[in-house]
N, C-alpha and C positions, 0 to 999 in steps of 0.2 A: 792287870788289864789296862786298856787304854783309858785315858781320862777324857776323851772326846765323846761325842754322842753317836758313835757308830752302833748299829744294831747288834745286839748280842742274843744268843739263844742256844738251846741245846741242839746238838746235831742229830738229825733223824736218821734212823736205820730201818731196814726191812729184814725180818728174819728169813733165813734161807732154810726152809724146812726140807727141801728135796735134795740138798747137797749138790746143786747144779754147779757147773764149771764156768770159768771165764777165760777169755782170750781176745785176740784181735784178728781183723780181716785183712787179707792181702790187698794192697792198693790196686785200683782199677788199672787195666792195661790200655795201650793204644796211644799213639803219638798225638792224636787230636785231643784226647782227654787231658793228657799231660800238658800240652801247650795251652789249652784253655784255662787250666788251673793256674799255670804260671802267669798268664796274662791277668787273671783276676787278682792274684796275689800282688802283682806289680801295681795294679790300679789302686788298691786300698792299703798298700804299705805292709802287707803281711809277708812273713818269710816265705821263701819258695818251698814247694813240696819236696819230699824226699826223692833222691835219685840214686842211681847206681854208684855215684861218686861219693856218697855219704860213707863216713868211717864207721865200722862196726865196733861197738863196745862189747867186749867179751870178758870172760872170767880172767883171762891172762892180761888183758889191757882194759880195765873197767872204768877209767876216769878220762875226762876231757875238760878243757876250759872253753867257756863261752865268753868271748871278749867283747868289750864295747857296750853300746846302748842299743835301743831299738826294741824289737819284739822277739821273745823266745816262743817257739811253738812246739807242743808235744801232741803228736797225732797217733791215734790207734784205729786200725781197720780190722775187720773180721769178715768171715765168709757168710754171706746171706743165706747160703744153703743150710746152715745149721739152725736157722730160725731162733737165734739166741739174742736176748736183750742184755748186752754188756754195757757197763757204765765206766767211763773214765773219770778219775777224780784227782784231787790234790789236797793234801793236808798242808796248810800254810801256817807257819808260826812267825810272828813279827817281833822286832826288836823292842817294842813297847810292852811286850808281854801278852798281847792279844793273839787270837788265832781262830781259824775256822776251817771247815771242809768245803771245798767247791766241788759239787757233784750234782747229778740230776735229782737224786733223792732229796726231798725237802725244797725243791726248786731253788737250790743254792747255786746259781750260775755265775755269781760274782760280777766284776766289772774290770775292764782293762784300763779305763781312764780315771777312775776313782777307787778308793779303798774297796776291795783288797788288792787291786792291781793284778788280779788273776781272773780270767774269764773262760768259761766253757761255752762253746759255740752252739751246741745243740744236744738233744737226747735222741740218738738214733736207736730206735727200739727194735729194729729188725735186721740191721746190718746192710740194708738196701742202699744207703747213701754211699756214693762213690768217695766221699770225703771222710767217712767215719765220724768220729768225735775228736775235737781238737781243743786243747787247753792253750791259751795264750797268756804270756806273762810279760808285764811292762818292765823291761830292763832299765828304763829311765828312772824307775822307783826302786831299784834293787837294794838301796841302802836301808829300806824298810823291812826287808826279808831277813829272817834268821835261818829258816830252813823251809824247803818245799819238798814234799814227798809225793811223787806221782804214782798212781795205782790204778788197777782195774779189778772189777769184781762182776760176778754174774748177778743180775737182778732176776732174770727169768729165762728158762729154756737152757739149751746146750746140754751136752752129755759129758764132754771131756775136753780140757784145754788142748790136749795133744792132737785132737782132730782139726783144730782151727788154724794152725800155722801162723800164729800171731807175730807181728813185728811192730814195735813202737818206733816212731821216728821223732828225733829232736832236731829242729832247724832254727837257725838264727842268722843274722847278717854275716856273722863270722864263719859259718860253716854248718854242716849237718852230720848227724850221727844216727846209727841204727842199733836197736836193741832187740834181738830175737827172743821171743817167749816160747821156745820150742823144747824145753827140757823139764816140763812139769811132771811131777809124780801123779799117779792116779788119785782121783777123789778130791782134788783141790778145787776151790771156787773163787780164789782171789790171789792177786800178785802185787807186791810192792815192786814197781818197775825201776824207779831211779830216784835218787836223792840229790837235791841241789842246795848249795850253800854259797853265799856271796863272798867275794874277795875284793881286793883293792881295784882290780881291773875287770871284773866280770863275775861269772859264776863258775863254780866247779860242779860238774855233773858226774855222779857216780852210779854205775850200773849196780842195781841191787838184785833184782829177779829173785825175790824171796816168796815162796808159795805158802798159802794159808788155806785151811779148811774150816769153814764156819760151822758153828753149832747153834742150836736154838738159844743157848745162853750167850755165846760169844760170836757175833758177826765178824766178818773179815776186817772191816774198818777198825773195830775196837781192838782186834788182835794186832793189827799193824800199829795202832796208836800205842799199845802196850810195849811192843818191841822197840819203837823209836822214841818213846817218852814224851809224846806231845801233851798228854794229860788232859784231853778234851772230855767234856761230859757227853754222853750218848744216850739216845732213847730210840725205841722202835718207830718206824714210820713207813708209809707207802707212797707211791707216786700218785699224782692226780689222775 
């Protein structure tokens, strides 16, 4: 673990007793909405939103390079018609041996400008927000990262991932990528979306799209942790 005074604690989870599903909402349509979001992104230095020019990461071509510095953005949208509360999150492991989960559960929203250099913008509990939920990663601090796993899980509501037509978008100053979450089996309620690892000139993004089904004993985050070997301590929790 780190030798500095960063806060440490057990990561909180909520049991998924009803076996609900998770997914993402399709981006809002309309030229005016797109233009407004692009102007807002330009004003505060955020990467641009996803567009039709973004490259799809697929099973056949699962990897991409994010070059340079700046801000990496991972966005997830989902249909408000499903009345589902989906949570976007990131398991972050650092070169000093520390680590944490950035996610709405436990109010662990992180920070872009200070450790952990990963920040979640909001907790959209209904899918009504046109921007969904967005993780931002400070690439100027990428040398501190060992691995970043981006994931989504159902906190409440929803019936099936397959009904939601989810797409995750990854954008950075050097380009954008799309990851469709459209091949889920029935009964799943979590997905490991993508894994990022630093290199000499940026990050390598790998499409994962691994599906998980939580149980009362094993929530999806803990199952993902077990798969990828983060080794974090977990305990049950609820949102405020």
